[in-house]
N, C-alpha and C positions, 0 to 999 in steps of 0.2 A: 481196124479196120472199118468194122459195124458203125461205130460209133461217129467216125467221119464224114462216112454216108449218108446218115443223119442230121449231120450238123451242116454239112456244106450247102445246101439248099439256101437254108435258113441264111447262111451268112452272104450268101452271094446274091440275095436281093437286096441284100443292105448296101452292099457295094462294098462295105468293110473289107480291109485286107488281115488275114489271119495270122499272125506269127507265132510258131512254136520252139521252145527249147527245150530239146527231149533230155539234153543231159546226162543225167544220172540214170534215167531208164534207160541207156544204150549201152555206157561205159560201164554203169556201177557190177554188175554180174561178171563182168572181164577179169576183174582183180579179186586177189583172197590172201591173205594175210597169213603165213604158216608159223606159229609160235610152237614152243616147245613147253612142256609139263615141268616146273621143275620141283614142286614137292607139294602135297596135300597136307592141311590141317584142318581141324574142327575146334570150334568155341562153341561151347554148349551143342545146342542144335544144329549150330551154322556151321555148312561144310563148303568150306574154299579151295579153290583150285589155282593155285599161283605159277604163270607163265612167265615164261621172258620177254614177251611182250609188254609195251606197257602204255600209258594212256598218252604218252606221247608221240607212238607209232600210230595210233588210231583214238581220236578223242570225239569221235562224234557218238559212241553210248554216254559218256561223260557229260559231255556239252548238252545235249538236247535228248538226250534218252533214246538215240537212232536203235532199231533192233537191226541185230547184224546174226545171220543165222551160223553157230558153231557145230562142226563135224570133227570126229576122229578121222585123222589122217588116212588109217588103215582100218578099214572095217572090221569089227571085231566077229572074231570066230564065234557061232552059236549065241544064242542072246542072252542078255543079261538084264536083270532087273535095273531100271534108269536111278538113275538119286539126283538129289533137287541139291544144285551148287550154284557158287557165287565163283564166276570165273575171274579172276583179278590179275594185275601186273606185280612187279616189284618196288614201283615207285610211292616214296613217303607219301603219299597224298590217298585223302578217304574216296576221290573222284577216281582214282586209279581200277577202273573195271570196265570187263565188256559184257557182262549179264550178271542178272542179279535172280536169285530164285529160279534158276533154268535146270528143266527136269534133264540131263544127260545120260549116256551109257556111262558105265564103270569107267573112270579113266586112271590108271599108273601113272607115277613119273617115270619121266623120260619118254615119254609119248607125246606127240605131235599131235596139235591141233589144226584146223581151219577154219579161220573165221571169215565169211563169206562176203560177197559183195563190197567190196573193197577197194574197187577201181574208181568211182568217183569222188574226188575231193580229198581223199582221205591222206594221200603221199603230201599234197600241198597245203593241206591243215596241219602236219604233223612238225614236230619242233625237239630242240634238242634240251630238254628240263633233265636237271640232274645229270648233267654229262653223259646223256644218252645218244652216240652215234646213229642218226639213221638208218636204216638196214636199207639189203640192195635191193633192187626189182630187177626179176628175170623175167623174161619173156618166153611162152611155152607154146609152141605148135606140134600137135601132135607127140611125136618121141623126138623132136628137138627142143632144145632151149640155148639161149643168148641170155648172159647179164647185160641188162641195157642202162642198169643204171647201178655203180661201185656203192660200197658199204662204205659210211662213211668214216672217218678214225678221229683219235685223239687229234690228231695234227688238225684235220679239219675244224674241229672244235674251236681251236685255239689262233689259225691262222690269220684273222681280222684283227688280233688285239697285236696291242704293242704297249711296251713302257717306258715313258721319256726318259730320256738319256741323261736329263737332271737327277731324277730320284735315284739312278746308279750313282751318280758322281757324289751326293751328298751322304751315302751311306760307305764311301772308298774310305780306307783307314780306321774305321770304326770297329768293337770288338766284334760287335754281333756280323759284318761282313766279313771279318778273319775267321771267324766260328764257322760261318756259313761255307765258306772254302774249302776250310780243312773237311768238313763233314762231308761235303760232299767229293773230296778227291779220297776221301778214306771208302765211301761207299760207290762202287763204279756202277752198280745196278738199282733200280728201287721196283719195288712193286706197285703196279697200279691195279684200279679195278677195271675190268672191261666190260660195260655195260653190257655188249652183246656178245656171247650169251652168259656172262655173268662168270665168267672164269677167271683166274687171278692169270695173269703171265708176266714175265720180265721185260722189260723195255730199255734199251741202253739212254741215258740221260744226254749223251751227246748228239743222238739222233733227232732232236727237238731243237 
């Protein structure tokens, strides 16, 4: 407000119209990305915290070095000496990181971290790389909460894809087709990798 009071008289003299687009300033702090620590690893003197969120969920640090504060979801009991770590995701890319050389409190496997100020552009810039469905969005007001965007599923990833009938017909009657059908009939279920939260679960083939 102090800045506006200084600028306004100068602009008023020129007759110009001042248009502002505050955008991220207003809604950035309204969003928080919650992620769970999968495990920790050391490589020489380098320490890594691997979380279940990835660059596909929040690309800003990798894309242009945006800084997002990272906090433990639950405040630690008692003081602990900080450790300098890289907070990274599970995606197979060197750019899959949220923080590099960041001093953070001691973090253990299974804990939840809050990546702050993700309310602006973060979901609109998210994508499904590595077949990773996007996370749900939850609206929180004091002690109330609502799911305002459902978590994507494997079916969501492939719902817009189709295979031309001609390709199916060209394989009908071939040994490969027969073998594929027999293998499918012998195995009622298959195990797939659920990208969020990276646990294996069984899914009926008939449901797809």
